[in-house]
Each structure stands twice: as structure tokens, then as C-alpha cells.
C-alpha positions as CSV (number, residue, x, y, z in Angstrom):
1,X,122.9,143.5,135.8
2,X,120.9,144.6,132.7
3,X,123.0,142.3,130.5
4,X,122.3,139.3,132.8
5,X,118.6,140.3,132.9
6,X,118.5,140.5,129.1
7,X,120.3,137.2,128.6
8,X,117.9,135.4,131.1
9,X,114.9,137.0,129.5
10,X,115.9,136.0,125.9
11,X,116.6,132.4,127.1
12,X,113.2,132.2,128.6
13,X,111.6,133.8,125.5
14,X,113.3,131.1,123.3
15,X,112.3,128.3,125.6
16,X,108.7,129.7,125.6
17,X,108.4,129.7,121.9
18,X,109.9,126.2,121.8
19,X,107.4,125.2,124.5
20,X,104.5,126.1,122.2
21,X,105.6,123.3,119.9
22,X,107.0,121.0,122.6
23,X,104.4,120.5,125.3
24,X,107.0,119.6,127.9
25,X,107.7,123.3,128.3
26,X,104.9,125.8,129.4
27,X,105.2,128.1,126.3
28,X,103.7,131.4,126.9
29,X,104.2,131.2,130.6
30,X,108.0,131.1,130.0
31,X,107.7,134.2,127.8
32,X,105.9,136.1,130.5
33,X,108.3,134.8,133.1
34,X,111.2,136.2,131.1
35,X,109.6,139.6,131.3
36,X,109.0,139.3,135.0
37,X,112.6,138.2,135.6
38,X,113.9,141.1,133.6
39,X,111.7,143.5,135.6
40,X,112.9,142.0,138.9
41,X,116.6,142.1,138.0
42,X,116.4,145.7,136.7
43,X,114.3,147.0,139.5
44,X,111.3,147.5,137.1
45,X,113.0,150.7,135.9
46,X,111.6,150.5,132.3
47,X,108.6,148.3,132.7
48,X,105.6,149.5,134.7
49,X,102.4,148.0,136.1
50,X,100.5,148.7,132.8
51,X,103.0,146.7,130.9
52,X,102.7,143.6,133.1
53,X,98.9,143.8,133.3
54,X,98.7,143.9,129.5
55,X,101.2,141.1,129.1
56,X,99.4,139.1,131.8
57,X,96.2,139.5,129.9
58,X,97.9,138.4,126.6
59,X,99.3,135.4,128.5
60,X,95.9,134.3,129.7
61,X,94.4,134.8,126.3
62,X,97.1,132.7,124.6
63,X,96.7,130.0,127.3
64,X,93.0,129.8,126.4
65,X,93.7,129.2,122.8
66,X,94.9,125.7,123.5
67,X,91.4,124.7,124.7
68,X,89.5,126.5,122.0
69,X,91.7,125.6,118.9
70,X,91.3,121.8,119.0
71,X,87.6,122.2,119.7
72,X,87.1,124.6,116.8
73,X,89.0,122.4,114.5
74,X,87.1,119.3,115.5
75,X,83.8,121.1,115.2
76,X,84.6,122.3,111.7
77,X,85.1,118.6,110.8
78,X,81.9,117.6,112.6
79,X,83.4,115.9,115.6
80,X,81.2,115.1,118.5
81,X,81.7,116.7,122.0
82,X,82.9,113.3,123.2
83,X,85.5,113.3,120.4
84,X,86.8,116.6,121.7
85,X,87.1,115.1,125.2
86,X,88.8,112.1,123.6
87,X,91.2,114.4,121.8
88,X,92.1,116.1,125.1
89,X,92.7,112.8,126.8
90,X,94.7,111.6,123.8
91,X,96.9,114.7,124.0
92,X,97.7,113.9,127.6
93,X,98.5,110.3,126.9
94,X,100.4,111.2,123.7
95,X,102.6,113.7,125.4
96,X,103.7,111.3,128.1
97,X,104.1,108.2,125.8
98,X,105.3,109.6,122.5
99,X,106.9,112.9,123.5
100,X,106.7,115.7,120.9
101,X,105.1,113.4,118.4
102,X,102.3,112.8,120.9
103,X,101.1,116.4,120.3
104,X,99.7,115.4,116.9
105,X,99.2,111.6,117.3
106,X,97.5,111.7,120.8
107,X,94.6,114.1,120.0
108,X,94.1,112.4,116.6
109,X,94.0,108.9,118.2
110,X,91.8,110.0,121.1
111,X,89.2,111.6,118.8
112,X,89.2,108.7,116.4
113,X,88.9,106.1,119.2
114,X,86.0,107.9,120.9
115,X,84.1,108.4,117.6
116,X,84.5,104.7,116.8
117,X,83.4,103.8,120.3
118,X,80.2,105.9,120.0
119,X,79.3,104.3,116.7
120,X,80.5,106.6,114.0
121,X,82.0,105.0,110.9
122,X,85.7,104.9,110.2
123,X,85.5,107.8,107.7
124,X,83.7,110.1,110.1
125,X,86.0,109.1,113.0
126,X,89.1,109.9,110.9
127,X,87.6,113.2,109.8
128,X,87.1,114.1,113.5
129,X,90.6,113.1,114.3
130,X,92.0,115.2,111.4
131,X,90.0,118.2,112.6
132,X,91.6,118.1,116.0
133,X,95.0,118.0,114.4
134,X,94.1,121.0,112.2
135,X,92.9,122.9,115.3
136,X,96.0,122.1,117.3
137,X,98.3,123.3,114.5
138,X,96.3,126.4,114.0
139,X,96.3,127.1,117.7
140,X,100.0,126.7,117.9
141,X,100.5,129.1,115.0
142,X,98.3,131.7,116.7
143,X,100.1,131.2,120.0
144,X,103.6,131.6,118.4
145,X,102.4,134.8,116.7
146,X,101.0,136.1,120.0
147,X,104.2,135.3,121.8
148,X,106.3,137.0,119.1
149,X,104.0,140.1,119.5
150,X,104.5,140.0,123.3
151,X,108.3,139.8,122.8
152,X,108.3,142.7,120.3
153,X,106.2,144.8,122.7
154,X,108.7,144.0,125.4
155,X,111.6,145.2,123.4
156,X,109.8,148.4,122.4
157,X,109.2,149.2,126.1
158,X,112.7,148.6,127.5
């Protein structure tokens, strides 16, 4: 049973890391799910409540990074609050219309369109769009590092 549990956990870990880059998969949630499945299949013999509380907190923190990263990137490039909302809307539209490419194109286009709509010039709008892309890439990098840290901690505890 431990081998099956480990195989399932590792598959979920890999899918989770892929999901950080491909928004079709719920990244860090899959990583955490891999740990929970492992615990369930092994009767929680090596992973206790403290482990799952800590990993749950890490999961929540990493989920929050998505919302903060694009916003921080956009603000660094002087985007308006409306552009940040446009970037979020663009991300949703981009994911469903362009697949993985929509992760970058959607927020960029959403921010640029909103900035142009509220009267900013093309250069300012493009700068805001670029900021959302920088923020998203930075957020994804932080999330991947966090997920790797969670996985390493998992392997040190089993």
C-alpha cells in the first residue's frame, strides 16, 4: 500500500507543479491533495496533524500569491486599480480562449484595454500590461518554489 500511496502522491505533486504554470490544473491544491491521499492510504502512520496544519497553511499562503503577485507587478508599473481588475478578467478570458498562452496574453490584454478605456495613453497602457505579466511570472516562480519546499518537507517527514 505504501508504494501505491507514494506513486499517487508523486503523480499529484507533478500535476500540481504543472498546474502552477498551466491554469487548467489547481497547482498547489494538487500538491496538498497528494499529501492527504498519501496519509489516507498509509493510515497517517508517519504524517501527523501538525504536518497537515502546516502544509494547509502553506497551501493557503501560496493560493493568495496569485491575487497579490499580479497586483504588485502592476502597481510597480503604475497600473490603475481598474487595470488590475482588467488583468484579472483578462486572465479568465485568456485561459478559456487561448489555453496556456492565455495566462500571459489575457492579463496583459485586460490591463491594456482597461487603461486605454479610462484614458491613459498607449505607452502607459502597455506599461501597465507589462507589469501584470511580470507580476504573474514572479508569482508563478514563488509558487513553484513554495510547492517544492512543501514536497521536500513531505519527503523529510515520511
